[in-house]
N, C-alpha and C positions, 0 to 999 in steps of 0.2 A: 342588569349586569354592571359589575363594578368597574371603576376606572382601570384597575390593574387588568381586569379581563379583556377590556377594550384595547388596551396597549398590546396585549399578546395577539389579539385578532389582527390589528392593524399591521403589526410587524410581520405576523404570519403571511398576510396578503402581500406586502412590500417583498418579502424574501421569495414568495412564490412567483410574483410577476418578474422579478430579476432572474430567477432561474428558468422560467419559460423563455425570456429574452435570450439567455445564454444558450439554452438547449436548442432553440430554433435556428440560431446561427450555426451551431454544431451540425444540425441536420442538413442544412442547406449548403454549408461552405466546406466542411471538413473533407479531406482526401481519404477516399476509401481505398485502403492499402492492405498490405499483409499483416500489419500490427493490428488493424481493426478486425481483419478476419480471425487473427489469432485469439483476440479477446473474446469474440463470439464462440469460437470453436472450444476455447477453454471453458467458458460458461456452460455449453451444450454437454461437454464431456463430464460434467459433475452429476449427471443424471443417477449414476449408481454409486456415488462416492461413499455411501454408508456401508456398502457391501464390499467394495474393492476400489483401489486407487487407479485401476486400469479400465479403460473403455475402448473396446476394440472397434465401436462404430465410428470412431473418429481418428485423426492422425494417420490417415491412409492405412488403418487396420494394423498398425505396427505395435500396438500395446505400449504407447508412449508412457513414460515414467513422470510426465510433468506434474501430476498431482502428488508425487513424492517429493520432487525437487522444488515445487512451488507451492506456498500456503494457500489454502482454498476456503478456509472457514468464513471469512468476511465477505468474500465475493459470491458466496453461495446463494444469497436471495437473488442475484441476477439471473441465476439459472431459471428461476420461476418465470421471470419476465420474457426471456428469449424462448422458453418453451411455448408460451402462448403465441407469440409472434416475434420473429427474429428482429425485424426492422424497427417496429414501434416499441417492442419489449426492450431493445437495447437503448433507444433513445430516452424511453421512459426511466430507465435505470440511471442514465446520466442526469435526467432531471431530479431524480430523487436524491442522488449523490451531492448535487449542487445545492439543493434546498437544505439538505442536512448539514452541509458544510457551513452555509449561512447560519443556520440555527445554533450549531455547535460553537462556532466562533463567537457568536453574540452572547449565548448563555454563559460560556465559561469566562469570557471577558468581563461580563456584567458581574459575575461572582467575585472577579479579581479586583476590578477597579471600582465597583459600586456606582458607576456612572453610565446611565443609559444611552446618552448621546455619544459617549466615547465608545461604547460597545457596539452601537450601530455603525459608527464610522470604521472601527477596526474590522468588523464583519464584511463590510463592502470592499474595503481596500484589500483584505486577505483573500477573499473569494475571487474578486476581479483582478487579482495581481498578475503581473506579466509572467511570473513563474508558473502559475497554475495555468495560465492560458497556454503556455508552450507545452506543459505536460498533457493538457487535454487535446489541443488542436494540432500540435506538431508531433510530440513523442507518442502520444496516445495510449501507452501502456496503462490499463485500467488500474492496476494496483498502485502505480505512482501518483494518481491524483485522488484515488479513494482514501489513501493513508492520510491525506491532508485534513480530513474530517476529524481525526483522533489527535491531531497535534495540540489544538487548544486544550483538550482534556488532559492529556499527559503533563503539560506544563502548569496547567492549574493545579493538578495533583502534585507536582513538584513544589509548587508554592505552599500548599497545605503541609507536605512532607517536612520541609525544612522549618516550618513553623511548629512542627509537632502537633498539627491539628488533624492528622489523619494520613493513612497511607493507601487507602482503598482506590481512590481515583487514579493515582499514580500507577498502581498495579494494573487496573483495568486498562488504562492507556497503553501502558507497555505491552500487555497481552494482545489487545486488538491490533496494535501496530505490528507486532511480531507475527501475528497470523495474516497479516496484510503485506508487509514489506520488510523482512527481516533485517536488511542493511539499515533501514531507518530506525529500527530499534537500537542497533549498535551505535548509531550517530546520536540518538537521544541520550543514551547512557553516557556517551563521551562528553556531552555538554553538561551533564548533571554532576559529574565527579568534581570539576573545579569549584562547584558551588560549596562543597564542604570546607574548603579552604576560606572561601569569601565569608562564609558564616562566623568566622572568628571575630569579624569587625562588628558583629551585631550584639548589642548589650545582652540580649536574651540568652546568647549562648555562653555567657560567662559563668556557668555553673555546671557541676558534674551531672546533675539530674537531667539537664538538657541533652548532653551527649549520650547519656545512657539510654534515654527514650529514643533518640535518633538512631543509635546502633541497633536497638531492638526492631524498630520500624524498617530499617535497612534489611535486616535478616528476613523479615516478613515479606518485603517487596521482592527480594531476590528469590526466596523459596516459592512463593505463590506464582510469580511471573514464569520461572523455569518450569514448574510443574504444570501450569496451565498451557504452556507451549510444547509440552513433552510429545504430544501427538503429531507435531511437525518435526520437532529437532530429532526425536528418536529414530523414526524411519529414514530421514534425511542422512544422518551419520551412518546408519547401518549399511546403506546402499553406497554412500559416497567414499567413505574412508578407505574400504578395500581397493577400490579402483583409482583412488587418488585424481578424481576429476577436477579439472581447473577451468574456470570460466575466462574467456578472453577479455582483456582490459578494455574499459570503455574510453573512447576518444571524447574529450571535452573541449568546449569553446575555449580558445586561448585568448583571455581578455588583454594580456600584455601586448600580444602581436596586433590585436585589433585596435588598441589605443595607439600604438606606435605607427599603425598604417593610416590613421586619420589625416595626418599632416596639418596640424594646427600652425597658423601664423604666430609670430611673436606676440601680436596684440591679443589674439584669442588665448594664447598660454597665459598671459597676465590676467585676462578676465576670468579664466577658469580658476587661476590660483586665488583671485579675490573672492570668487563664489565659494570655493572650497574653505577659505578662511572664515567667511561670514557663517557657513554652515557648521564648522567646527565651534565657533563662538556660541551659536544657537544651541548646539548639542551640549555644550558645557553648562549653559544656563539651564537647560532642561534637566541635566544631570544633578545639578546643585538643588533644583526645586522639587525634585521627585523623591519618592520614597526609596528605601533600600532596595525593594524588589526591581524597580525600574532601573536602578543603578546596576544591578546584577546583570539585566538583560543587555544594557548597553556595553558593559564590559565583555560580555559574551560575544558581541558583534564583531569585536576587533579580530579575535583568532579565527572566527568563521570567515570573514572577508579574506583573510590571508590563505586559508585553506581552499577556498573557492577559486581565487585568483592564480595561486601558485600551489597547487597540491603537493603533498609530501611524498616522497618515495620511500616506502618501508619494505625491507626484505621480508620474504615470505608472507606478505599480505597485500592483497590487491585494494588499495585505497581508493582507485578509480570508481568502484562501484558504491562507495560511501559518500563521495563528493556530491552527487546530486541530492542525497539525503541532507547533507550539511546545507546545501543551497536552499531547499525547502525550509529548513529550520531558520536559516537566516531570513528568508522571506517573512516568516511568521514574526520574528523579533523586529524587523524592520516596520512591519505593519503596526505592531504595538507601539513603537516609538513615534511613528508619523501620527498616529491617532492621538497619542499623548501631547505631541507638540501642538496640534491643532487646538485641542481642548485648552492648554495652557495659554496660547496666544489670544484666544477668544473667551477666557474665563471671566473677564470683567464686564463682557457685553450681555445684554438681555438674552434670555433663552430662545426668543424668536429668531435672533441673528445666528445663534448656533445651529438652529434647525435649518436656516437658509444655507449655511455652510455645507451641512450633511446633504441637502438636496442638490447643491451644485456639485458636491463630490460624486454623488451617485450619477448624475447626468454626465459629468465629465468622463468618469471611468467607463460608463456604458458606451460613450462615444468613441473612446479609445479601443474598446473591445470590438466595436462595430468597424471601425476603420481597419484594424489589423485582420479581421476576418476577410475583408474585401481584398486583402492583399494576398491571401492564399490561393495559389493556382493549383486547383484540384483536377487531376485527369478524370476522375469519377467520384461521385458522391454516394451517400448511404442508400440512395434508391437503387444502386446496382447490387445491393445485397442479396436480392432475391435470385440473381443469376449465378450464385456461387454454390458449388457442391462442397459443403463443409466437410463431408466425411473424407474427402480426398486431400485436404489441406495438410501440408507437412511442415513442421517446424523443428529443427534439430535442437532438442532440449536435452542434450546429453544423451541422445538416443542413437545408437549404432544402427538400429534397424531402419532408420530413415534413409541411410546411405545405400541400402539394398533395393530402392526403388520398388518395393513390394514384389521382388522377383523370388520364386521359389527355385532352389538349386538341388538337383539330384546328382550326386557325385561331381559337384562344382559345375554342372551344366543346367541351363535353364529348363524347367520342367512346367508342364501344364497340369494344373489342379483346379478343382472347384472348391469354393469355400463359402461359408455363411458366418456372419457375426451377429451377436446379440449382447450389448453391454459388455460384460466381463467373461463372456463365453465365446469360443472360436471353434468352428468345426471345419474340418478339411477332408476332402475325398481324393485320394490319389491311387492310380493303378499303374502297376508295373510288374511284368512277369518275373523281375528280378529284384533281389533285395538290394536296396541302395542307402547311401547316407543322405537323408533329406534334410536340407538347410532351409528353415522357415523363417521368412521376414518379420519375426516377432521378437520384440525385446525380451532378453533373459531377465527374469525376475524371481526372487526367492519364493514368492507366493504362487508361482505357476504350478498347477497340477495337470499333467499330461497323461492321456490315456491312448493306447493304440488298439483298435478293435475291442474296446471296453475292458482292456486290461492296462494297469499301470506300466509305464514304460520308462527306461532310463534315458535321460537327456544330458547334453553337455553343451558347452559353449562352442560356437563355431568360430571361425576366423573373423566373421563379422560382429562377434559377441551376440549372436542370435541363437534361438533354439535350434539344436541339431539332434537328430534321432535316427535309429536304424530301423528301416521299414521291413516288412514281411513281403515275400513274393505274392503278387496278385493284388487283390483289392485291400486298400488301407483307409480306415476311417479314424482320423485323428482328432482328439477333442482336447482343447485347453480350457481350462477353468481357473480363474484367477481370484484369489482372496488376499486379504491382508495377511502378512506373515506375523508370527507370534510376537516379534519386536513391536510392530505396528499395532497390533491389537492391545498389548499391555500398555503401550504408550498412550493410545487413544482413550482407553478407560482411565488412566491416570490423569489425564487432561480433564475428562469429564467430572471426575470426582473432585478435582482441584477447582474447577469452575464453580461447581455447586457450593464447595467450602467457601470460596472467595465471595459468592453471592450471599451466603449466610452471614459472613463477616461484614458484609456492605450494608446489611439491613440497619435501618435507623431504629435502634432499640428504644429511643425516647418516644418515638411516634407510637410504637406498639404498646409501650408502657402507658402512654397517655390513653390510648384507646381502651386498654384493659381497665384503667381506673374509671373512665367514663362509664363502661359496661357495669362495673361493680357499684358505681356511684348512683 
């Protein structure tokens, strides 16, 4: 086995060991709450995602539209694990995500910096960062920490893009992020736009050929990204625009109030001012000694810090949901600069001492994670997951039906019915000697096909914005079968074709050409 292969094996073992350490702490210490249950139910509800966005077996049988309003493609592998075993499947999924975050951050940083030690250091700092710790152990929304796996890819792709060395990695990164956390995709695009202006100061850009190629690549990235995400964007807009749904703003940590409330003494303020001055001096030295790409990252940090500390108020746009995305991007940039600073400080020392620094960094960050998890006051842990009835769990994700508490109403009065659900099918049996207006606690969706006694029946929206129909006297057998509507079908097919085309454009033609020459030779 070559030394290169041995290096990959050793790194794989290190990353796997660190991922196991992280996951075991999660299993033992994390608070098993509604967000954790939401993640598990969301994964379980993807069982029939290729035939319908609705799964009546979950969300208290309300026909939740969560798989319309929330992207699902990148979290789909998690369904396989929780299907096998909810507890260990969910924990294994976190292990896989953490391991792939280590690998992704190392791989793309190594491509960017061409320095193995810097890449290892960055990978550990980024994956064990305080921001990711808060997302995994406190916030717990699966998409918010899964998307961190794709950030190194998208920004390495941006590095290639602005060098006119390729547009595919940037496009793949944007697509994967868009199918995971759409607000993160918006935040990434917002950070890429100012770089067009910064490129003016690079000598390579002082020719029309460069800008012509960059414009062409920009069109390719925009076209392929939007086309590949059409399967999510199309159905979302079709359902959301007519109803003008708005999400509630997110309250964020107020750093200004926190800092003012610390109550520093005058001596501490002077000490803090001195440390800040030394830090700025160190950053200035790193800025001068680093390449143009590092300079761009350092300049990007300034507005990101301002946006995180004091978010802007923009009319008609809820920036509160983009702020966490900016914070994760800021976390990535700070990890890049920190690893760069360490390498520059120790660049003249022997490699063995650089290795010692990395080992100390790993031990130090692991200790911090361990101490922070000990501070978590969990009322219940993941062991309690077996006691939960996941089919009854309700989360109001723009679903009016959740407010009905699964009540069937006959002429606005509670009615007794028997029902059975299976995936995207719902059967209801109701008896009444009189004809009534029956209000079903099922979310209205354009893909609903409703039958009454094996005959199509006209439905309308109730006051609860749920399905309402007129029954026949006597026994009524109501069937609800849900499929994707025509907009969703066209959008998903368009996305599939676009992903195949993007995959074809991403093939390394040089490799195939070499293989072909070898076969002919």
